[in-house]
N, C-alpha and C positions, 0 to 999 in steps of 0.2 A: 438798618433798613434804608433803602434809598429809592426815591422815586424815580422811575425811566420815564423820561419827558417823550418817548415816541410812541410806547405803548399806556402809561399813566399805569405802569403796576408796583407795587411794592417789594422790591426786591432784594435779597442778599448783597454785601459789594462785591462778594465772588463769580458774582455775572454781569460785573462792570469792568473795563479795563481800565487803566492806571493811567490818569491826565496831571500833569504837574500844573499847568495853570489856572485849575480847584481850588477850592478853598479845602476838600475834602479828597484832591489828589485821586479822583475817578472821575469818569465821562461822564456825561448825563445822558445816552442813552446806549440801551443794555448791550447785550453779547450778540442777542438774538437779531436787535433791531438793526444793531450795525452789520451783521452778516447781510439781510436782505436790503439793506439799504447798500451793502457794497455789490450785488447780483444785478441791478436795478442800474449802476451809474455803468458795469460791466458791461452790461447789454447796451446802453448807450451810445459808448466808444470805446469797443475791445479792441483796435489797435493802437490805443493811448495808453492801456492799461498792460498789454503783454510788453510793451515798449519800455515802458517803468518795471514793470517785473525781473524782466532781461537785464536792464542797468543797474537795478539793483542787486541782482544773483552776483554779475560780475565783481561790484564794491566789495563784497564782500565774499569771496569766490572762497577762502580758507574755512571760513566759519562754516558756510553753506553745509560746504562737501563735510566737514565733519560732522553737524547733523545727519546730512543724510546717511552717514555711514553709522553711527550711533541706533538711528531710524531702523535701517535693513541688518544691525546683529540684534534687534529687536523682533524682527519677524522670523517664525520659525522657516526650518531649510526646505521640513515638505511645500510650505506653501509658495516659496521663492520657487523652487524645481518649478512648479507646477504655473506659477506666473508666466515665468522666463521660457514654457515652453510652449504657452498658450499666445505670448508676443511671437517666439519665433515663427510657429505656423501663420502666423495672422500678417506677419511683413517679412515675407523668404524673403524676398528683391534685395530689400532696402538691409536687412542682416546681412546676407551674402556681399552687398556693396561695402559696406562698412570691413566687414573684415579682410575683405580683399584688399581694400587701403591700409588697414593697419597692420596686414601682413608684412605690404612693399616699403612701408613706410619702418618696417622695423624685422625683417627674417628672424634676423639670431633668435630672438628673445620666442617668436613663435616656434622655432626646433628645440631649444632648449625649456620649452613646455611641453611640445611635444615628448621628447627624452625622456625629461619626468615621470609623465604620464604613463607609459610606456613601462618602465623602470616599478612603478607603483600599482602595479593592474594587480586585483586581487584574482585567489586561483580560481574563479569562476570564470572571470573576463579571460584569462589566461588558455582554459579549454575553449572557451567559444572561440578566440580567436586562431587557435590550432583544428578546429574544426570547419573554421572558415575557409582557410588555407588549402584546405586536404579539400574542400568541395570545388577551388576557384583553378587548383592543380588539373582536380580529374576535368572540368569543364571547358577549361583553356589550355590545354595540353598540348597543341599543334601550335596553337599561338604564340605559348611562351616557349618550345622550344626555337621555333624557328626567330622570335627576337633574340636568344641566345647565343642563336649561330653568325646573326647578324653579329649582335656586340662583339663576339670572339673575332672574327674577320676581321672587324674597324681595330680591336687594338693588339693581333697578333704580332705587325711586326714590331708594337711596344714591347710586348712579354718578350720576344725574342731578343730583341737591342736590348735589353733591361739586365745590367751583371750581377745580378742574384741568377739567371737562369741560366748561368754559363756553368753547369754544373758538368762533375766528370763522369766520364762514364762509369767509372764504378760505383760513384753513388746512384745515380740512374738504375744500375741495377738491383742496388738494395736498396731504394724507396718503393720499387716494383714489387720484389719481395716481402714485403712489408705490406702492401696493398692488399696481393694476393692471400697472404696470411691473415688479415683482417677480413675478407672476404671468407674464408674459409671456416673463422670462425663463429661468425654469424650466421652462419649455415650449418655451422654443426648444430647452434643455439636455436635456431628456430626453423629445421627442415621445410617442415609442409611450408609457411609462410615465403620463404626464399622460393619453393619449387612454382609457389603459383606466381608470385611477380615475374617470374624467369618466363613460366608459360603466357601468362599478357601480353609482357616484351616480344618473344617470339610472334606472337601473333599480329600485332600491331604493327612489326618490324619487318615482316618476312621476306618482302623483296629486297630490303634494305642489306638485311643480313644475306641474303642467295647473292646480293652482286657482292659484299665482300668476301665471301665463301668463294665465290668464282673467282675472286682477283687474287685472293690468297693462295690456293689449289694452281693457278698462272704461273705464279711466283715463285712456288716449291712445290717444282714436279716431283724433286725425289724424296721431300719428307713425305708428301700424299701416298706414292709408292709403299714406302715403307710402312705408311699409319696402317694404309687398307691389306697388305700382307702379313702385316700381326693381326688384325682384327681378323680375319678371317681363317687366321691361324688359333684363336682365341674362341673363336665363334662359328666354328664350320657347323651343325647342326644347325644353328638358329639362321645360317643365311643360307644353305640346302634349302632350308622353309621358306626362306623370304622369296628365294627367285624361285621356287615351283609355285609359292601363290602368287607372285608379281606374275608369269605366265599367262598363267589360268586367267588371270581379269585382264591383260593387256596381249590375247592372243592375235591379233592382226598384227599392231604395231611389233612384236617380237619377230613373227612372221619377214617382215617388210627388214626389221632390221639386218636379219639372218641373212638375207636377199643382197643388201649390201654389203653384208661382213663377205659373202663369199666371192661377191663381184669383186671385190679390189683383192682378196685372197686370188683368185683365177689370176688376175691381170697383173699383179707382184710374183705368183706365184713362191706363195710364202711355204714355210716349210711341211703347216698343218695342214693346209691344203694340198701338198701332195701326198703324204701318207694318210689318205681319205684317198687320195685318187687309186693309191698302190692294195689297200684296205678292199677299195671294191670291186678292184680287180680281179680278185682270190689272187694275189701275189703266194705260192710255194713258200717263200719264207714267213716263219714266225714271228721274227724281230726284225723292225724296221729299222734298218743301221745308215747313218749318215751317208756313207758310201752308195745304197740305193736313192737315199733322198737325189744326190746330186747327178746319179746319173738318170733318172726321171725326167730331174728339170733340165738336163743336158738334149733329152731326147725328147720331149714340150719346147724348147725355145726351138729347134730345129724344124721338127714338125710346124710351128708358128711360123717361121721364116719362108718353107715351105708351100705353106697355101697364102701367104703374101704376095710371093713370086706366083703365084699361078699355080701351082702344081699340086694337082689333088691325089697325086698316084699315093704319096705318103699320108691322107689324110688320117684313115681308119687301120694304120698301122699299129701294130701289139706290141710291146718290148719280150722281148725272150726274159723266159723263167729264170731267177735269180735265184742261188744260191750261196 
């Protein structure tokens, strides 16, 4: 037992610091009294103590770091995470600034760290990331599409000049067929899902699709004509029903279109217009032949020429009966 000279208490040797200058190799004051004295000295001159502590830490840098690591390992992981989270919330700007400096100083290290963290994600984190990407795409679809278009326009010359893109025509056809086969396979596996996706896409891009369809129809009139003819032949009843329904819903537009077509036919003297005239005049011929149409066209031409010259005598003449 040893008596502390500060508090005059008889205490065991364990509560005293070691001191080689004394006979018993123990300090004269106990640890508690030294702690109180140290606090008083620190309050008297804090700058001096901070400077001394910094110099002492850097003199024994490796030793102090090793001790810090050992102390950190002894702390449970949950407590360390809670402390770190609390510190980041309280010092957000300082933490961001330090991270930015470290990232600029060693960018490759941060890239490797992010890559490693991405590869070692848990299944729960993968599902959360997938859900977040889906929500982000739905929320920012227009912006994402615009950025993609801008990026493609910028790099399109490089893509076209790249030697890998010099693909023969046969290879291009083969790749196109393969893409179509994959699309058909996906549709066959989940037809309802693909149908919903197609409907959503058409509703979002209606004007764009109509413009593309009009351009294609203008560039390929023969294909449009053949396809329309084939469709009408295969869906005659449906076509008639659709036409009747459209006429009922758009009677004024239908009449206006008829008037326009009749005016054009009258001006051009088409075969359909002349046939209609022959039927309206109650011609005795039951079958209107090509010769009848040509004769009627020549009579109409003559009448119009005479009317243009001011001759009114033949304005109401009728063709003689044709047999």
